[in-house]
N, C-alpha and C positions, 0 to 999 in steps of 0.2 A: 314201590308199596313198601310201607315202613314196616319194620321188624316191631312185634308186640313187646318185646323186652324193652325196647327203647321209648315206647308210648309212657308217659307219666301215669299212675295209677290215680286216678281222680278220688278214689277213697282213701288213699294214703295223703295226697296233698290237703284233702280236707282234714284228716285226722291231725296233720301235722298244724294245720292252724287253727284247730280246735284247742291243741294243746298250748300254742302261743298264746291264744286269746285268754286261756286260764291263767298262765304265769303272768301276762301283763294287767289282769284283772286283779291278781292277788298284790301286785307291785304298786297298780293303782291306789289301792285301799290303803294300803300300809302307807303311801306317800301323803295320802288325806287323814292320817291320823288313827286309822283303824288299824290297831297295834296286832288284833288276835283276830282276823278275818273269820269267818266259819266258812264250810265248804258252800252253804247255801249262800252266803253272800257273796262268794267269789263266781259261784255258777251263776247267779243274776247278772251280775257285773260284766262277765265273759259271755253271756248271751247263749248257754249251753245249760243241758240238763244236767241235775247233782250226779247222775248215774255216768256222765260223761267225764265229769271231773276225778270220780274215782277208776275209770276205766283208763286215763293217762297216768294216774298216780294213785299207787297203792292206798297211800293213807295221807292224812294231813302233814305227818312229818316230812315224807319224799318232796309234797309242795313246796313247804316251807323251807326245807334244804335246797331246793332246786332255787328258788325265789333268791335266797341268801348268796347262791354261788353266781345267778345274774347279775345280781346288783353289785356284786364285790368286783367282776369283770368290766361293769360297764363303769365304776367309779374309782378305780383302782390308781387310774392316772391322776386323779385328785390329790392323792396323797405324796405320788411320786414328782408332780409338777413343783414349780417354783423358783425362785431366785435362790440359788445355792452359794452364792458368791459373798465376798464382804469379810468384815472382822466376826471374832466371835458374837458379840451384841448384836450385829445386824443379822446373821445366821440364826438367832434365837428368834429374834422379832420376825423372819421370813418364816422358818418354820412354825410358828405359832401362827401367823396370818394363813399360811396352807393349810394346818390342820383346821383352822376356823372354817377355811371355805369348805372344806371336805365335809367337816362334822353338822354344817349347817344344811348340806345338800343331802346327807345321808343319814341324818340325826335318827329320823323314824324306823329307818331299816336297824340300827343298831338295839333300839326300842325293842322292836318287836322280836328279835334275836334275844334279847337279854330276857323278855317276858316268856320266852316258851324254850329256854335252855333247861329249866328243870325238867321240863316234860319231854324233850326231844334231843337225846345223847348227842347226835349228829350237829345239833346246832351247836351244842357247849364246845365239840371238836373247832368246828368251823370258827367259832368267837375266838377261842385259845388261840387259832393258828393265824387270825387275823391281827390280835395282839402281839403276836410275836413278829409280824411281818411290820406293825408301827413302830416297834421297837427296833427294828433293823432300820428301817426308814430313819429314823431319828437318828441312829448312829452314823448313818450315811450324811445328814445334815451337818451333824456336830461330832466328828471323830472325837472330839476333846473329852467327851462322855467316857471314853475308854478308861481313862486316867482316873477317874473319880472314885472315891471308896464306894462299895458296894451299897451302902445306906444310901447316899448322896444319890447313884444311879436308879437307885428305887423309888426315890422322892421325884426325879425327873421324870419317869413313866407316870406316877401318880397324877401330877401337875399335868402333865402334856396328854392326860386320857380323856377319851369322850365322858365319862363319868365326870370329871371336875369341870368339864367345858358343859355339859347338861346342868349341872347343879347351878354355875354362875350364872347361865341364861335363862333357866326355867324356875328353879327354886329360889333364888336370889333375885331375879329379874333384871339382871344388868343386861345393858346394849351390849352388840358385839364388839364396839369400838372398846367400851371399857373391860369387857371380860378378855379381849388382845392382851389390854395394857398390864392388867393384872395378872395373866398368865405369864407375860413376858418377865414382868418384874420378879415374879416367885421364880422363874426359871433361872433368871441372871443371879439372885441371890444363892441358887444352890451352886451352878455352875463355875461363875465368875470367881476368878482369886480373891480373896479378903483384900 
Protein backbone atom coordinates (compact mmCIF):
# COMPACT_ATOMS: atom_id res chain seq x y z
CA UNK A 1 0.00 0.00 0.00
CA UNK A 2 1.35 3.43 -1.01
CA UNK A 3 1.87 6.12 1.58
CA UNK A 4 -0.58 8.98 0.94
CA UNK A 5 2.26 11.50 1.36
CA UNK A 6 4.02 10.06 -1.72
CA UNK A 7 0.95 10.09 -3.97
CA UNK A 8 0.98 13.17 -6.24
CA UNK A 9 -1.79 15.58 -5.36
CA UNK A 10 -3.93 15.86 -8.49
CA UNK A 11 -5.14 19.34 -7.59
CA UNK A 12 -1.59 20.59 -7.09
CA UNK A 13 -0.51 19.14 -10.43
CA UNK A 14 -3.50 20.72 -12.21
CA UNK A 15 -2.68 24.01 -10.53
CA UNK A 16 0.95 23.82 -11.72
CA UNK A 17 -0.22 23.01 -15.26
CA UNK A 18 -2.64 25.93 -15.15
CA UNK A 19 0.09 28.30 -13.93
CA UNK A 20 2.46 27.15 -16.68
CA UNK A 21 -0.29 27.54 -19.30
CA UNK A 22 -0.78 31.14 -18.16
CA UNK A 23 2.95 31.90 -18.43
CA UNK A 24 3.14 30.20 -21.85
CA UNK A 25 0.10 32.17 -23.03
CA UNK A 26 1.72 35.44 -21.97
CA UNK A 27 4.99 34.56 -23.74
CA UNK A 28 3.20 33.43 -26.91
CA UNK A 29 1.11 36.59 -27.09
CA UNK A 30 4.21 38.76 -26.75
CA UNK A 31 6.07 36.74 -29.40
CA UNK A 32 3.11 37.32 -31.72
CA UNK A 33 3.39 41.07 -31.19
CA UNK A 34 0.80 41.70 -28.47
CA UNK A 35 3.19 43.75 -26.39
CA UNK A 36 0.79 44.54 -23.54
CA UNK A 37 -1.47 41.50 -23.19
CA UNK A 38 -4.48 41.90 -20.93
CA UNK A 39 -5.51 39.40 -18.28
CA UNK A 40 -8.49 38.52 -20.47
CA UNK A 41 -6.29 37.78 -23.49
CA UNK A 42 -3.94 35.67 -21.38
CA UNK A 43 -6.79 33.69 -19.78
CA UNK A 44 -8.42 33.02 -23.16
CA UNK A 45 -5.13 31.88 -24.70
CA UNK A 46 -4.32 29.70 -21.67
CA UNK A 47 -7.79 28.17 -21.67
CA UNK A 48 -8.44 29.16 -18.06
CA UNK A 49 -10.81 31.57 -16.38
CA UNK A 50 -9.64 35.06 -15.59
CA UNK A 51 -9.97 34.27 -11.87
CA UNK A 52 -7.42 31.53 -12.36
CA UNK A 53 -4.92 34.08 -13.68
CA UNK A 54 -5.26 36.09 -10.48
CA UNK A 55 -5.16 33.02 -8.26
CA UNK A 56 -1.70 32.28 -9.62
CA UNK A 57 -0.50 35.86 -9.97
CA UNK A 58 -1.51 38.55 -7.51
CA UNK A 59 -1.58 41.17 -10.27
CA UNK A 60 -0.42 41.78 -13.83
CA UNK A 61 2.92 43.09 -12.57
CA UNK A 62 3.78 39.71 -11.07
CA UNK A 63 2.72 37.97 -14.29
CA UNK A 64 4.84 40.31 -16.45
CA UNK A 65 7.79 39.91 -14.06
CA UNK A 66 7.53 36.10 -14.10
CA UNK A 67 7.30 36.02 -17.90
CA UNK A 68 10.31 38.36 -18.11
CA UNK A 69 12.35 36.08 -15.86
CA UNK A 70 11.36 32.96 -17.81
CA UNK A 71 12.27 34.45 -21.19
CA UNK A 72 15.61 35.71 -19.89
CA UNK A 73 16.49 32.24 -18.60
CA UNK A 74 15.49 30.65 -21.90
CA UNK A 75 17.50 32.98 -24.09
CA UNK A 76 20.45 33.96 -21.89
CA UNK A 77 22.65 31.58 -23.84
CA UNK A 78 22.00 33.50 -27.05
CA UNK A 79 23.99 36.45 -25.74
CA UNK A 80 26.64 34.25 -24.16
CA UNK A 81 27.35 32.11 -27.23
CA UNK A 82 29.25 32.79 -30.39
CA UNK A 83 32.81 32.75 -31.66
CA UNK A 84 35.00 34.84 -29.35
CA UNK A 85 38.30 34.19 -31.13
CA UNK A 86 40.21 36.24 -33.67
CA UNK A 87 41.44 39.78 -34.12
CA UNK A 88 39.67 42.72 -32.50
CA UNK A 89 37.93 43.52 -35.79
CA UNK A 90 36.75 39.88 -36.11
CA UNK A 91 35.52 39.77 -32.53
CA UNK A 92 33.57 43.01 -33.00
CA UNK A 93 31.83 41.41 -36.00
CA UNK A 94 31.16 38.18 -34.08
CA UNK A 95 29.73 40.12 -31.12
CA UNK A 96 27.42 42.14 -33.38
CA UNK A 97 26.27 38.98 -35.20
CA UNK A 98 25.54 37.21 -31.91
CA UNK A 99 23.68 40.19 -30.47
CA UNK A 100 21.70 40.48 -33.71
CA UNK A 101 20.70 36.83 -33.41
CA UNK A 102 19.50 37.39 -29.85
CA UNK A 103 17.75 40.70 -30.56
CA UNK A 104 15.88 39.15 -33.47
CA UNK A 105 14.78 36.20 -31.33
CA UNK A 106 13.59 38.13 -28.29
CA UNK A 107 12.99 41.65 -29.56
CA UNK A 108 9.30 41.65 -28.68
CA UNK A 109 10.15 40.68 -25.11
CA UNK A 110 12.46 43.68 -24.82
CA UNK A 111 9.68 45.85 -26.24
CA UNK A 112 7.03 44.54 -23.87
CA UNK A 113 9.31 45.17 -20.90
CA UNK A 114 10.07 48.69 -22.11
CA UNK A 115 6.36 49.35 -22.67
CA UNK A 116 5.54 48.37 -19.09
CA UNK A 117 8.57 49.69 -17.15
CA UNK A 118 6.84 52.95 -16.27
CA UNK A 119 3.97 51.02 -14.72
CA UNK A 120 5.78 48.16 -13.01
CA UNK A 121 8.96 48.96 -11.04
CA UNK A 122 10.05 45.31 -11.02
CA UNK A 123 10.33 45.38 -14.82
CA UNK A 124 12.43 48.53 -14.60
CA UNK A 125 14.78 46.72 -12.19
CA UNK A 126 14.92 43.61 -14.36
CA UNK A 127 15.62 45.65 -17.51
CA UNK A 128 18.44 47.54 -15.76
CA UNK A 129 19.91 44.20 -14.62
CA UNK A 130 19.73 42.86 -18.18
CA UNK A 131 21.53 45.95 -19.49
CA UNK A 132 24.33 45.49 -16.95
CA UNK A 133 24.64 41.86 -18.04
CA UNK A 134 24.82 42.85 -21.71
CA UNK A 135 27.58 45.35 -20.88
CA UNK A 136 29.50 42.67 -19.00
CA UNK A 137 29.02 40.25 -21.90
CA UNK A 138 30.41 42.82 -24.34
CA UNK A 139 33.42 43.29 -22.03
CA UNK A 140 33.96 39.52 -22.21
CA UNK A 141 33.88 39.64 -26.02
CA UNK A 142 36.10 42.70 -26.19
CA UNK A 143 38.42 43.15 -23.19
CA UNK A 144 39.96 46.09 -25.07
CA UNK A 145 36.91 48.14 -24.07
CA UNK A 146 38.40 48.52 -20.60
CA UNK A 147 41.07 50.89 -21.93
CA UNK A 148 38.63 53.17 -23.79
CA UNK A 149 37.89 56.66 -22.45
CA UNK A 150 34.59 56.75 -20.53
CA UNK A 151 32.68 58.60 -23.25
CA UNK A 152 33.81 56.13 -25.92
CA UNK A 153 32.79 53.20 -23.71
CA UNK A 154 29.31 54.70 -23.31
CA UNK A 155 29.07 55.14 -27.09
CA UNK A 156 29.90 51.45 -27.53
CA UNK A 157 27.00 50.48 -25.27
CA UNK A 158 24.63 52.80 -27.15
CA UNK A 159 25.62 51.41 -30.55
CA UNK A 160 25.48 47.79 -29.34
CA UNK A 161 22.10 48.25 -27.64
CA UNK A 162 18.75 46.73 -28.50
CA UNK A 163 17.37 50.24 -28.94
CA UNK A 164 19.91 50.98 -31.70
CA UNK A 165 19.25 47.61 -33.34
CA UNK A 166 15.49 48.11 -33.19
CA UNK A 167 15.77 51.57 -34.75
CA UNK A 168 17.82 50.24 -37.67
CA UNK A 169 15.51 47.29 -38.26
CA UNK A 170 12.08 48.78 -37.58
CA UNK A 171 12.19 52.56 -37.91
CA UNK A 172 14.75 52.70 -40.72
CA UNK A 173 13.59 49.44 -42.32
CA UNK A 174 17.08 48.08 -42.90
CA UNK A 175 17.84 44.42 -43.48
CA UNK A 176 19.54 42.31 -40.85
CA UNK A 177 22.68 42.12 -42.99
CA UNK A 178 22.84 45.90 -43.46
CA UNK A 179 22.14 46.52 -39.78
CA UNK A 180 25.00 44.20 -38.82
CA UNK A 181 27.32 45.97 -41.26
CA UNK A 182 26.41 49.47 -40.00
CA UNK A 183 26.65 48.51 -36.33
CA UNK A 184 30.01 46.84 -36.89
CA UNK A 185 31.32 49.87 -38.79
CA UNK A 186 30.24 52.26 -36.01
CA UNK A 187 31.77 50.10 -33.30
CA UNK A 188 35.03 49.78 -35.21
CA UNK A 189 35.21 53.57 -35.56
CA UNK A 190 34.88 53.93 -31.79
CA UNK A 191 37.04 51.01 -30.68
CA UNK A 192 39.85 50.60 -33.19
CA UNK A 193 42.87 52.87 -32.91
CA UNK A 194 42.94 55.65 -35.49
